[in-house]
Backbone as a ProteinNet text record, in pm:
[ID]
protein_1_A
[PRIMARY]
MATPREQLADILRQARLDAGYESHGALARKLNVSRPVVSKAENPAHPVPSDALLAAWAGATGAPLDKLTDLAQRARSGTPEWFMPYLTAEAEADTVRCWSPLLVPGPLQTAEYMRAVLSVESYTPQELDELVSARLERQDVIGRAYVSVIIDQHVLHRMIGSAATMADQCAHLVSMAERPRIALHVTADGTNVGLWGAFYMATRDNTTTVCLSALEDVTSTTTDLVSKAIRAYERILGSALPRAESLDLIRTAEETWKTQI
[TERTIARY]
-6660.9	-6565.1	-6469.3	-6439.7	-6349.9	-6208.7	-6138	-5999.7	-5910.9	-5786.7	-5695	-5675	-5668.8	-5649	-5770.9	-5889.9	-6012.1	-6020.8	-5982.6	-5982	-5883.1	-5766.4	-5664.8	-5716.4	-5780	-5833.5	-5938.6	-6024.1	-6128.4	-6068.1	-5966.7	-5905	-5833.3	-5764.7	-5695.5	-5794.1	-5903.5	-6004.1	-6065.8	-6105.5	-6169.8	-6073.8	-5946.6	-5847.4	-5829.3	-5829.1	-5816.6	-5933	-6052.7	-6171.6	-6176.6	-6144	-6146.9	-6045.8	-5936.8	-5833	-5864.9	-5978	-6019.6	-5975.3	-5916.4	-5875.7	-5990.4	-6074.6	-6197.1	-6173.4	-6060.3	-6030.5	-5896	-5878.6	-5750	-5639.7	-5673.1	-5572.5	-5521.5	-5611	-5570.1	-5466.7	-5490.5	-5392.9	-5266.1	-5281	-5164.9	-5069.4	-5124.1	-5039.3	-4967.5	-5037.6	-4976.2	-4861.7	-4881.6	-4781	-4675.2	-4697.6	-4604.8	-4594	-4712	-4720	-4828.8	-4838.8	-4941.7	-5077.8	-5183.6	-5318.7	-5345.6	-5302.7	-5328.6	-5267.2	-5156.1	-5094.1	-5191	-5260.5	-5356.4	-5480.8	-5531.8	-5654.6	-5631.2	-5514.3	-5485.3	-5468	-5414.4	-5397	-5531.8	-5634.9	-5768.7	-5851.4	-5792.3	-5862.8	-5808.2	-5885.1	-5833.7	-5798	-5837.3	-5800.9	-5655.3	-5592.4	-5453	-5359.8	-5229.1	-5133.6	-5128.7	-5077.4	-5066.2	-4969.7	-5005	-4914.9	-4782.1	-4679.1	-4547.7	-4549.8	-4453.1	-4443.1	-4417.1	-4339.6	-4310.3	-4437.7	-4523.6	-4648.9	-4739.8	-4745.2	-4828.3	-4781.7	-4650	-4595.9	-4631.2	-4619	-4652.4	-4801.3	-4883.2	-5029.5	-5066.2	-5003.1	-5029.5	-4988.4	-4874.6	-4827.5	-4918.5	-4978.1	-5062.8	-5205.7	-5251.9	-5393.3	-5416.5	-5312.4	-5330	-5375.1	-5376.9	-5414.4	-5312.4	-5354.6	-5261.8	-5165.7	-5038.9	-4941.7	-4926.7	-4933.7	-4919.1	-5031.4	-5153.5	-5267.1	-5249.5	-5205.1	-5182.7	-5076.1	-4968.4	-4858	-4900.3	-4976.6	-5023.9	-5112.7	-5207.9	-5297.4	-5219.6	-5121.2	-5041.7	-4964.6	-4905.1	-4829.5	-4919.9	-5039.1	-5132.7	-5184.1	-5204.6	-5250.8	-5143.5	-5019.1	-4909.4	-4888.7	-4913.3	-4892	-5000.2	-5113.6	-5224.2	-5289.7	-5264.7	-5317.8	-5465.1	-5554.3	-5696.9	-5722.7	-5829.2	-5860.2	-5877.5	-5942.3	-5969	-5839.7	-5728.3	-5602.5	-5517.6	-5549.1	-5466.9	-5453	-5560.9	-5543.3	-5443.1	-5446.6	-5349.8	-5208.7	-5193.7	-5061.5	-5000.4	-5081.7	-5034.8	-4995.1	-5078	-5048.9	-4920.2	-4901	-4781.6	-4656	-4665.7	-4551.1	-4506.6	-4597.3	-4566.8	-4558	-4578	-4588.8	-4455	-4460.8	-4341.3	-4346.2	-4465.5	-4480.3	-4575.4	-4534.4	-4617.9	-4627.6	-4750.5	-4772.1	-4850.2	-4814.2	-4877.4	-4891.9	-5009	-5034.2	-5066.2	-4993	-5011.3	-5013.3	-5131.2	-5140.4	-5116.9	-5111.5	-5101.6	-4974.6	-4928.5	-4813.6	-4716.7	-4593.2	-4500.7	-4559.6	-4569.5	-4628.4	-4543.8	-4610.5	-4546.4	-4415.3	-4406.9	-4281.7	-4161.3	-4184.9	-4073.3	-4055.5	-4128.5	-4118.1	-3997.8	-3936.7	-3836	-3907.1	-3834	-3893.6	-3943.4	-3867.2	-3908.6	-4030.3	-4040.2	-4158.9	-4280.7	-4265.3	-4374.3	-4416.7	-4317.5	-4345.8	-4423.2	-4385.6	-4453.9	-4598.1	-4619.8	-4755.8	-4842.3	-4786.9	-4862.4	-4882.4	-4796.3	-4799.2	-4922.4	-5001.8	-5124.9	-5227.9	-5210.1	-5299.5	-5242.7	-5327.6	-5286.5	-5223.6	-5116	-5045.9	-4946.7	-4924	-4817.8	-4684.9	-4573.1	-4442.5	-4416.2	-4455	-4434.3	-4518.6	-4644.1	-4731.4	-4679.1	-4629.1	-4576.8	-4455.2	-4367.5	-4250.2	-4292.1	-4392.5	-4439.1	-4501.1	-4576.5	-4638.7	-4534.2	-4432.6	-4326.4	-4251.1	-4221	-4149.8	-4230.3	-4361.5	-4447.2	-4451	-4455.3	-4460.8	-4328.3	-4218.8	-4088.8	-4075.3	-4146.1	-4141.2	-4197.8	-4291	-4346.1	-4238.6	-4130.9	-4028.8	-3941.4	-3970.8	-3902.2	-3931.2	-4038	-4072.5	-3967.3	-3895.9	-3792.6	-3677	-3640.1	-3531.5	-3578.6	-3698.4	-3753.3	-3849.2	-3937.3	-4035.5	-3999.2	-4056	-4044.6	-4149.7	-4106.4	-4194.5	-4206.3	-4328.6	-4356.8	-4443.3	-4394.2	-4461.3	-4479.4	-4598.6	-4624.4	-4670.3	-4606	-4649.5	-4681.8	-4776.7	-4808.8	-4693.3	-4664.4	-4552.7	-4563.7	-4686.7	-4705.3	-4663.4	-4652.2	-4604.7	-4464.3	-4384.5	-4246.1	-4237	-4343	-4339.3	-4432.7	-4502.1	-4592.6	-4512.9	-4512.7	-4437.1	-4497.8	-4421	-4456.5	-4346.6	-4379.5	-4279	-4201.5	-4087.7	-4000.5	-3926.9	-3855.8	-3776.7	-3669.3	-3611.5	-3509.2	-3569	-3689.5	-3757.9	-3782.3	-3825.1	-3853.5	-3726.4	-3617.9	-3491.5	-3442.9	-3451.4	-3409.4	-3500.1	-3631.3	-3725.2	-3696.2	-3670.9	-3639.5	-3508.4	-3410	-3282.7	-3305.4	-3394.4	-3426.8	-3495.7	-3584.5	-3651	-3550.1	-3449.9	-3345.8	-3274.2	-3235.6	-3164.3	-3252.4	-3383	-3474.5	-3491.5	-3505.1	-3528.3	-3409.3	-3292.1	-3171.8	-3157	-3243.3	-3237.1	-3300.6	-3244.4	-3295.2	-3434.9	-3476.8	-3607.7	-3714	-3685.9	-3783.7	-3801.9	-3925.8	-3959	-4038.5	-3979.1	-4043.6	-4072.3	-4200	-4242.1	-4311.9	-4296.3	-4362.4	-4452	-4573.5	-4663.3	-4613.7	-4641.1	-4603.1	-4688.1	-4632.6	-4705.6	-4833.6	-4946.4	-5073.6	-5151.5	-5093.6	-5164.9	-5274.2	-5393.6	-5505.6	-5571.7	-5509.4	-5569.6	-5542.6	-5634.9	-5613.8	-5621	-5670.8	-5673.2	-5782.6	-5862.4	-5968.5	-5915	-5787.2	-5733.3	-5624.3	-5550.3	-5439.5	-5490.2	-5408.7	-5437.8	-5309.3	-5311.5	-5198.7	-5245	-5152.1	-5179.1	-5059.2	-5085.9	-4981.2	-5013.3	-4916.2	-4940.6	-4841.8	-4895.4	-4813	-4888.2	-4817.2	-4875.9	-5008.2	-5010.1	-5126.8	-5247.3	-5227.7	-5334.4	-5298.5	-5388.6	-5364.4	-5462.1	-5408.1	-5489.2	-5484.1	-5600.9	-5610.4	-5648.3	-5584.6	-5618.4	-5642.9	-5762.5	-5792.8	-5878.9	-5873.8	-5948.1	-6003	-6030.9	-6079.9	-6219.8	-6314.2	-6451.1	-6481.7	-6424.7	-6436.2	-6316.1	-6283.9	-6168.9	-6201.4	-6123.5	-6151.7	-6021.9	-6023.7	-5917.7	-5986.3	-5945.3	-6020.3	-5932.3	-5971.3	-5907.1	-6006.5	-6123.7	-6226.2	-6178.3	-6211.2	-6164.1	-6204.7	-6326.7	-6376.9	-6295.7	-6273.4	-6200.2	-6053.7	-5994.9	-5855.2	-5839	-5929.6	-5922.9	-5934	-6025.6	-6042.1	-5916.1	-5857	-5737.5	-5620.2	-5604.7	-5495	-5511.8	-5634.9	-5659.1	-5630.8	-5673.2	-5649.2	-5499.7	-5427.6	-5283.1	-5212.8	-5250.7	-5188.7	-5218.7	-5338.1	-5373.2	-5288.6	-5271.7	-5190.4	-5044.4	-4995.7	-4857.3	-4831.6	-4931.9	-4917	-4906.8	-4955.2	-4949.1	-4828.4	-4750	-4635.5	-4509.1	-4410.5	-4282.8	-4199.5	-4108.5	-4017.2	-3932.9	-3870.9	-3796.5	-3683	-3609	-3495.7	-3541.8	-3646.9	-3699	-3760.4	-3822.9	-3879.2	-3768.6	-3658.6	-3545.5	-3488	-3481	-3432.3	-3522.9	-3654.2	-3747.4	-3729.2	-3706.5	-3688.1	-3559.4	-3453.7	-3327.1	-3342.3	-3417.5	-3441.2	-3518.8	-3618.6	-3697.7	-3609.2	-3520.4	-3428.9	-3343.9	-3288.2	-3204.8	-3285.1	-3408.9	-3496	-3523.6	-3551.8	-3578.8	-3453.4	-3337.6	-3213.6	-3189.4	-3232	-3212.7	-3299.6	-3402.7	-3495.9	-3461.2	-3358.7	-3319.9	-3245
5434.9	5544.8	5533.6	5647	5647.7	5609.3	5538.3	5501.4	5624.4	5620.3	5733.5	5766.7	5662.9	5689.5	5759.7	5720.5	5785.4	5929.6	5951.3	6086.6	6174.9	6118.8	6193.5	6232.8	6138.7	6166.5	6277.2	6273.6	6375.3	6513.7	6520.8	6649.6	6705.4	6618.5	6664.4	6719.6	6648.4	6693.2	6825.6	6836.4	6958.1	7075.8	7051.3	7158.3	7208.6	7116.3	7155.7	7244	7201.3	7277	7412.7	7413.6	7538.9	7639.8	7588.7	7677	7724.2	7677.3	7723.3	7638	7522.1	7430.8	7333.1	7364.5	7287.1	7152.6	7137	7010.1	6956.2	6825.9	6764.8	6823.9	6849.3	6903.5	7039.6	7123.4	7257.9	7252	7166.9	7154.9	7085.8	6989.3	6918.7	7016.7	7112.2	7211.5	7298.5	7334.5	7414.7	7339.5	7209.6	7127.7	7073.2	7094.1	7043.8	6890.7	6827.5	6681.8	6643.8	6515.8	6471.4	6467.7	6474.5	6472.8	6345.6	6225.6	6104.7	6108.6	6180.9	6190.7	6255.1	6359.1	6428.9	6343.8	6284.1	6204.9	6082.7	6020.2	5904	5943.1	6063.3	6109.2	6122.4	6159.6	6177.8	6049.7	5943.1	5814.9	5721.3	5688.3	5605.3	5462.9	5423.9	5290.1	5283.9	5399.7	5405.4	5425.8	5394.8	5412.3	5555.7	5571	5702.3	5789	5915.2	6004.7	6023	6059.4	6081.1	6204.9	6212.7	6329.5	6455.8	6441.9	6557.4	6611.1	6520.4	6563.9	6629.1	6573.2	6630.9	6771.3	6790.2	6922.8	7023	6979.5	7067.6	7099.1	7000.2	7016.8	7118.7	7105	7197.6	7339.9	7352.4	7483.8	7551.1	7471.9	7527.4	7553.4	7476.2	7485.9	7540.2	7546	7589.4	7479.6	7356	7243.7	7229.4	7190.7	7177	7059.4	7089.8	6985.1	6885.5	6934	6841.7	6738.8	6781.9	6689.9	6590.3	6639.3	6550.5	6446.7	6491.5	6401.4	6296.4	6338.7	6245.1	6137.5	6177.7	6081.5	5988.8	6044.4	5962.7	5856.4	5894	5797.6	5688.5	5728.3	5629.4	5538	5592.7	5511.2	5412.6	5458	5368.4	5256.3	5286.5	5185.5	5079.1	5110	5015.6	5004.2	5100.5	5095.6	5135.1	5047.6	5083.2	5187.1	5263.9	5372.4	5323.5	5206.7	5160	5131.7	5102.6	5066.8	5188.7	5304	5423.3	5463.7	5461.8	5500.2	5410.7	5279.6	5191.6	5221.1	5242.1	5269.2	5392.9	5495	5616.7	5588.3	5509.7	5475.7	5394.2	5300.5	5216.6	5299.4	5398.7	5482.9	5567.9	5587	5670.9	5589.6	5459.1	5375.7	5354.4	5331.4	5288.7	5138.6	5076.9	4932.9	4879.8	4773	4708.8	4560.2	4507.9	4365.2	4306.3	4185.7	4124.6	3974.1	3924.7	3780.5	3746.7	3650.4	3616	3463.8	3405	3259.4	3204.9	3291.4	3243.1	3284.6	3407.5	3461	3528.2	3546.1	3630.4	3771.6	3838.5	3973.1	4073.2	4173.8	4270.6	4328.6	4376.4	4437.7	4344.6	4214.1	4118.5	4045.8	4085.6	4019.8	4069.7	3979.2	4021.3	4074	4146.2	4200.9	4089.8	3981	3872.7	3798.7	3786.2	3724.9	3812.5	3943.7	4036.4	4020.3	4017.4	4008.8	3881.5	3771	3644.1	3649.9	3713.8	3726.8	3811.7	3921.7	4015.7	3967	3877.3	3833.8	3753.9	3713.2	3639.7	3732.6	3865.1	3962.1	4004.1	4063.5	4098.7	4237.6	4259.1	4386.2	4388.1	4505.9	4521.3	4518.7	4492.5	4494.4	4626	4738.6	4868.1	4880.6	4840.7	4846.8	4757.6	4639.8	4546.5	4606.3	4670	4734.5	4843.8	4922	5030.6	4976.9	4866.9	4807.5	4752.6	4687	4632.3	4745.3	4851.6	4965.6	5027.7	5041.3	5099.8	5012.6	4882.4	4792	4788.1	4804.5	4807.7	4930.3	5038.8	5158.7	5132.1	5036.9	5004.2	4952	4900.1	4839	4940.6	5068.9	5172.7	5157.5	5084	5062.4	4977.5	4893.8	4808	4894	4874.4	4951	5076.3	5124.5	5243.2	5205.3	5109.6	5065.2	4925.7	4891.2	4754	4672.2	4564	4484.2	4342.4	4301.6	4167.4	4095	3983	3910.4	3764.2	3712	3568.2	3516.7	3410.2	3348.6	3202.2	3151.9	3009.8	2930	2814.8	2733.6	2698.7	2684.5	2645.6	2754.9	2879.4	2988.9	2958.5	2892.6	2861.3	2754.2	2677.8	2565.3	2583	2694.9	2721.9	2783.5	2717.7	2766.6	2896.5	3002.8	3130.3	3164.3	3162.7	3189	3064	3045.5	2931	2890.3	2777.9	2733.1	2836.4	2897.5	2999.7	3121.1	3159.5	3271.2	3240.3	3117	3077.8	3068.6	3016.7	3007.4	3146.9	3240.4	3378.3	3443.2	3412.9	3469.9	3418.3	3290.9	3234.6	3292	3309.5	3369.7	3511.9	3583.1	3719.6	3718.5	3623.1	3612	3584	3501.8	3473.5	3602.6	3681.5	3806.5	3903.8	3905.7	3992.2	3945.1	3814	3758	3779.8	3800.5	3820.8	3965.2	4053.5	4193.9	4212	4300.6	4316.9	4376.1	4456.2	4520.4	4446.1	4319.3	4236.2	4106.4	4075.7	3948.5	3866.3	3759.3	3676.1	3538.7	3503.1	3374	3292.5	3161.8	3068.5	2978.7	2953.8	2867.6	2724.1	2654	2513.5	2429.9	2318	2228.5	2180.4	2186.5	2144	2254.6	2374.8	2488.1	2535.7	2552.9	2589.9	2722.3	2800.3	2929.1	3032.5	3125.3	3238.1	3210.7	3095	3061.9	3135.4	3216.5	3292.7	3411.5	3449.1	3556.5	3637.8	3709.3	3792	3925.1	3988.1	4124.3	4192.1	4324.7	4408.4	4506.3	4548.4	4654.2	4748.9	4877.6	4980	5072.9	5090.6	5167.2	5282.4	5397.9	5514.3	5599.1	5638.3	5724	5667.6	5537.7	5469.5	5464.4	5497.3	5483.5	5370.2	5273.1	5156.6	5154.8	5134.6	5119.6	4973.7	4913.9	4773.3	4763.7	4671.4	4645.1	4496	4460.9	4319.7	4307.1	4189.4	4169.8	4028.5	3966.5	3828.7	3819.7	3895	3892.2	4014	4127	4247.9	4335.7	4426.9	4514.1	4619.2	4619.5	4709.8	4771.5	4902.9	4973.9	5057	5039.8	5104.2	5131.7	5234	5263.2	5250.1	5193.6	5181.7	5091.1	5129.5	5058.3	4911.2	4883.1	4745.5	4656.6	4702.8	4621.1	4607.5	4715	4710	4609.2	4610.4	4516	4372.1	4347.6	4212.4	4168.3	4259.5	4225.3	4195.6	4274.8	4252	4116.7	4085.9	3956.4	3840.6	3856.7	3751.9	3733.5	3845.5	3837.4	3767.1	3802	3739.1	3589.5	3551.4	3409.2	3334.7	3393.7	3330.2	3325	3434.3	3438.1	3330	3306.4	3203	3062.9	3045.6	2915.2	2902.7	3010.3	3009.4	2962.1	2925.2	2881.2	3001.2	2982	3090	3135.4	3251.9	3309.7	3219.4	3160	3076	2952.9	2887.8	2769.6	2808.9	2924.5	2973	2996.6	3054.2	3080.7	2950.6	2848	2717.5	2661	2676	2627.7	2700.5	2830.9	2909.3	2867.4	2846	2801.8	2664.5	2576.4	2443.3	2454.5	2541.3	2562.3	2617.9	2708.5	2766.1	2654.9	2568.3	2460.3	2363.7	2338.3	2249.1	2307.8	2437.4	2501.9	2502.3	2518	2520.1	2388	2277.6	2146.1	2128.9	2214.1	2203.3	2296.4	2377.3	2470.8	2397.2
-4248	-4243.1	-4361	-4423.9	-4538.4	-4496.2	-4583.8	-4557.2	-4572.5	-4520.4	-4540.1	-4688.1	-4773.2	-4916.2	-4974.8	-4933.7	-4981.5	-4931.6	-4806.6	-4753.3	-4828.2	-4858.3	-4932.3	-5070	-5138.9	-5271.7	-5266.2	-5165.7	-5151.6	-5126.8	-5040.6	-5009.8	-5132.5	-5206.5	-5327	-5429.2	-5448.2	-5545.2	-5503	-5375.6	-5328.7	-5333.7	-5299.9	-5304	-5447.1	-5543	-5684.4	-5726	-5691.7	-5730	-5659.2	-5530.6	-5454.5	-5508.8	-5565.8	-5619.3	-5761.2	-5815.3	-5947.1	-6063.6	-6035.8	-6143.4	-6166.7	-6262.8	-6282.7	-6350.1	-6413.8	-6480.5	-6433.8	-6452.1	-6419.4	-6505	-6630.9	-6722.1	-6680.3	-6626.7	-6585.7	-6474	-6374.6	-6265.5	-6315.1	-6405.9	-6459.5	-6526.9	-6601.6	-6668.3	-6566.1	-6459.5	-6354.4	-6287.3	-6267.1	-6198.1	-6291.6	-6422.6	-6524.2	-6520.4	-6509.7	-6514.1	-6613.9	-6643.7	-6736.6	-6665.9	-6745	-6688.8	-6607	-6654.7	-6575.1	-6435.8	-6419.8	-6287.5	-6189.2	-6234.7	-6149.3	-6125.5	-6232	-6217.7	-6129.3	-6139.6	-6056.2	-5909.5	-5886	-5747.9	-5678.2	-5755.5	-5698	-5701.3	-5747	-5755.2	-5647.9	-5544.6	-5435.2	-5476.5	-5597.2	-5644.1	-5688.6	-5706	-5750.6	-5631	-5647.4	-5537.7	-5487.4	-5366.2	-5303.7	-5384.4	-5410.2	-5484.2	-5410.4	-5485.6	-5425.1	-5336.1	-5244.5	-5157.5	-5238.9	-5347.5	-5432.3	-5496.8	-5543.7	-5605.2	-5502.2	-5382.4	-5277.5	-5241.5	-5235.9	-5204	-5313.4	-5439.5	-5550.9	-5551.3	-5521.4	-5515.6	-5408.2	-5290.7	-5181.5	-5219.4	-5287.9	-5328.7	-5429.3	-5517.7	-5623.5	-5577.1	-5479.2	-5440.2	-5300	-5219.7	-5081.6	-4987.4	-5035.6	-4949.4	-4836.3	-4715.4	-4601.9	-4622.7	-4642.5	-4672.9	-4558.8	-4434.8	-4322.2	-4319.5	-4354.5	-4360.2	-4473.8	-4589.6	-4703.9	-4670.8	-4608.6	-4575.3	-4473.8	-4373	-4270.6	-4332.2	-4415.9	-4479.7	-4572.4	-4643.6	-4734.9	-4658.7	-4546.6	-4466.8	-4412.5	-4366.8	-4313.8	-4424	-4542.4	-4654.5	-4697.8	-4699.7	-4739.8	-4639.4	-4513.4	-4409.5	-4409.5	-4473.5	-4472.3	-4336.1	-4247.9	-4113.1	-4111.4	-4067	-4060.6	-3952.6	-3970.7	-3878.8	-3735.1	-3717.2	-3581.6	-3504.7	-3578.1	-3514.1	-3477.4	-3536.4	-3515.7	-3368.8	-3287.5	-3146.2	-3073.1	-3103.9	-3038.2	-3087.7	-3218.3	-3275.8	-3211.1	-3190.4	-3124.3	-2979.7	-2910.7	-2770.9	-2760.5	-2851.6	-2849.1	-2872.7	-2961.2	-2993	-2874.3	-2776	-2659.7	-2530.8	-2539.5	-2419.2	-2350.3	-2218.9	-2145.9	-2116.5	-2136	-2119	-2226.3	-2292.6	-2393.7	-2359.4	-2359.2	-2334.4	-2451.2	-2488.4	-2604.6	-2586.3	-2623.3	-2630.2	-2774.8	-2831.3	-2972.2	-2990.7	-3013.8	-3026.2	-3166.6	-3268.6	-3406.6	-3479.2	-3457.3	-3528.6	-3432.2	-3476.3	-3402.7	-3403.8	-3289.8	-3287.3	-3365.3	-3420.1	-3508.3	-3459.2	-3335.1	-3289.1	-3289.3	-3298.1	-3296	-3429.4	-3531.3	-3661.6	-3740.6	-3818.6	-3915.2	-4039	-4123.5	-4245.4	-4337.4	-4348.7	-4437.8	-4383.6	-4254	-4192.9	-4221.5	-4202.3	-4235.8	-4380.6	-4468	-4611.4	-4643.5	-4579.7	-4603.7	-4553.9	-4438.8	-4384.5	-4476.6	-4525.3	-4608	-4750.7	-4796.4	-4936.6	-4974.1	-4876.4	-4909	-4971.8	-4953.5	-5015.9	-5151.2	-5234.2	-5370.7	-5377.8	-5302.3	-5306.1	-5421.8	-5477	-5575.3	-5500.4	-5569.8	-5502	-5429	-5490.3	-5426.2	-5299.6	-5306.9	-5190.2	-5078.8	-5116	-5016.9	-4946	-5023.3	-4964.2	-4865.7	-4904	-4817.9	-4689.3	-4700.4	-4582.9	-4486.8	-4541.1	-4456.9	-4387.7	-4461	-4402.1	-4289.2	-4311	-4208	-4083.5	-4102.5	-3987.7	-3912.6	-3984	-3917.4	-3826.6	-3862.4	-3779	-3639.3	-3628.5	-3496.8	-3402.7	-3458.3	-3375.1	-3303.6	-3323.8	-3246.7	-3097.7	-3066.1	-2925.9	-2855.2	-2932.5	-2875	-2823.9	-2700.7	-2641.8	-2571.4	-2608	-2543.4	-2431.3	-2459	-2360.3	-2308.9	-2195.5	-2147	-2222.2	-2285.4	-2370.1	-2313.7	-2284.5	-2234.7	-2338.2	-2387.2	-2495	-2457	-2486.1	-2470.8	-2606.3	-2653.5	-2778.7	-2754	-2830	-2822.3	-2882.4	-2824.9	-2871.1	-3019.6	-3069.6	-3209.4	-3307.1	-3259.2	-3343.9	-3395.3	-3312.1	-3349.3	-3457.3	-3474.5	-3567.7	-3687.3	-3692.4	-3805.1	-3918.9	-4034.8	-4149.7	-4202.5	-4195.9	-4255.6	-4355.7	-4484.3	-4586.3	-4621.7	-4558.4	-4588.6	-4462	-4470.9	-4356.8	-4322.3	-4426.1	-4402.5	-4330.9	-4372.6	-4306.9	-4159.6	-4132.3	-3995	-3911.4	-3970.5	-3897.6	-3859.9	-3954.4	-3926.4	-3822.1	-3831.3	-3734.9	-3594.2	-3582.9	-3450.9	-3397.2	-3484.6	-3442.9	-3392.7	-3459.6	-3418	-3281.3	-3259.4	-3130.2	-3019.1	-3049	-2950.5	-2912.1	-3013.2	-2984.6	-2907.3	-2937.4	-2865.5	-2720.7	-2702.8	-2569.6	-2476.9	-2533.3	-2452.4	-2405.1	-2453.5	-2412.7	-2274.3	-2192.8	-2055.3	-2046.1	-2147.1	-2139.9	-2221.3	-2252.2	-2320.7	-2242.3	-2208.2	-2142.9	-2243	-2292.7	-2393.6	-2334.9	-2332.9	-2279.1	-2387.2	-2379.4	-2470.7	-2386.1	-2431.6	-2354.7	-2356.6	-2250.6	-2241.1	-2336.1	-2380.4	-2470.4	-2401.6	-2473	-2417.2	-2350.2	-2341.2	-2282.1	-2377.9	-2327.1	-2413.4	-2375.5	-2287.6	-2250.5	-2358.7	-2373.5	-2462.8	-2611.1	-2650.3	-2792.3	-2868.7	-2798.5	-2865.4	-2943.3	-2924.1	-3005.9	-2939.4	-3023.7	-2976.7	-2921.6	-2837.6	-2795.5	-2749.2	-2757.5	-2717.4	-2610.7	-2524.7	-2427.2	-2424.7	-2440.6	-2434.2	-2317	-2226.1	-2103.9	-2090.2	-2050.5	-2017.1	-1914.4	-1808.9	-1705.3	-1653	-1626.5	-1569.6	-1662.9	-1789.8	-1888.9	-1983.2	-1994.1	-2079.1	-2195.1	-2314.7	-2434.8	-2477.5	-2493.8	-2532.6	-2679.3	-2750.1	-2889.7	-2904.9	-2952.2	-2976.3	-3101.5	-3161.8	-3287.1	-3298.4	-3185.4	-3187.7	-3248.3	-3192.2	-3241.4	-3326.9	-3290.9	-3370.3	-3339.5	-3432.6	-3414.3	-3308.9	-3199.9	-3089.4	-3038	-3020.7	-2949.7	-2843.1	-2717.6	-2609.8	-2489.2	-2412.5	-2284.1	-2169.6	-2197.3	-2093.9	-1980	-1858.6	-1740.2	-1741.9	-1781.8	-1781.2	-1874.3	-1999.1	-2095.5	-2056.3	-2007.9	-1964.6	-1850.7	-1756.4	-1643.4	-1691.2	-1783.7	-1837.1	-1910.9	-1988.4	-2064.9	-1971.6	-1867.5	-1772.7	-1703.5	-1661.4	-1595.9	-1692.4	-1817.1	-1916.2	-1940.3	-1946.9	-1970	-1854.3	-1732.6	-1616.1	-1611.7	-1653.5	-1655.5	-1758.4	-1875.4	-1980.8	-1937	-1878.3	-1831.4	-1726.6	-1643	-1541.2	-1599.5	-1723	-1789	-1882.2	-1893.4	-1984.1	-1912.6	-1990.9	-1936.9	-1892.4	-1797.4	-1758.1	-1876.7	-1865.5	-1977.7	-2025	-1933.2	-1971.7	-2049.5	-2000.8	-2070.6	-2204.8	-2210.7	-2335.9	-2437.8	-2393	-2481.5	-2536.1	-2452.5	-2498.6	-2608.5	-2593.4	-2695.3	-2827.1	-2820	-2941.9	-3012.4	-2935.8	-2995.1	-3060.9	-2996.6	-3054.1	-3184.3	-3186	-3308.2	-3419.6	-3385.3	-3485.6	-3550.4	-3466.7	-3520.2	-3605.5	-3565.8	-3644.3	-3781.3	-3786.8	-3916.9	-4002.9	-3942	-4019.2	-4091.5	-4030.2	-4093.9	-4217.3	-4231.6	-4343.6	-4459.7	-4442.1	-4547.7	-4660.2
[MASK]
+++++++++++++++++++++++++++++++++++++++++++++++++++++++++++++++++++++++++++++++++++++++++++++++++++++++++++++++++++++++++++++++++++++++++++++++++++++++++++++++++++++++++++++++++++++++++++++++++++++++++++++++++++++++++++++++++++++++++++++++++++++++++++++++++++++

């Protein structure tokens, strides 16, 4: 399946041709931009065009601006197509549950923690900024939905970025854990359940969407998978520490990271 950036490039090219602009230069003159600006917009290897250029393109060619804008936002976020159904479900959910054995889950990450996680890929500074901004938008779920999170204890001690990044991340987890609509649990030392991979569940009106990526990327609302995910979550939750003890562990981890700064 084509990526959002590839789809955007195809729509821009087809809209140009359908409008009678047979060359990049012809449309460039209409838009009062240089020819490379047009050619790069139609090349998915280049960054996503600006909103201003997309608006001008739509005005000159009749391309649907809402479609262009949607694809541009999805391309900037770096969100893969398979994840979109879950992202939509999470944005509308009244309950979100997450098990994360390796990293702090996205809705509870600080911007610097996100940046450190994403920096292992070869993104440009602009692309990295756009990805972080897109991921921060997911945190709108905080305060709106009831959020239940379980993290493996080793997540608190795994260096992501720097000691300062980890200290700030742990401090952020403390502030999140103190909120009434967030239940944050940490697994007890030696707990080995659920190490096969992370998963998320977003629920609204008795419909649950499951997102997992342990063996393959899957987003589903099928009854069988939802039932398995709920049972797995309850089993992991049963092996986790109570909220108060979990909060104490996070505070201890924060102080430990501070000594390393």
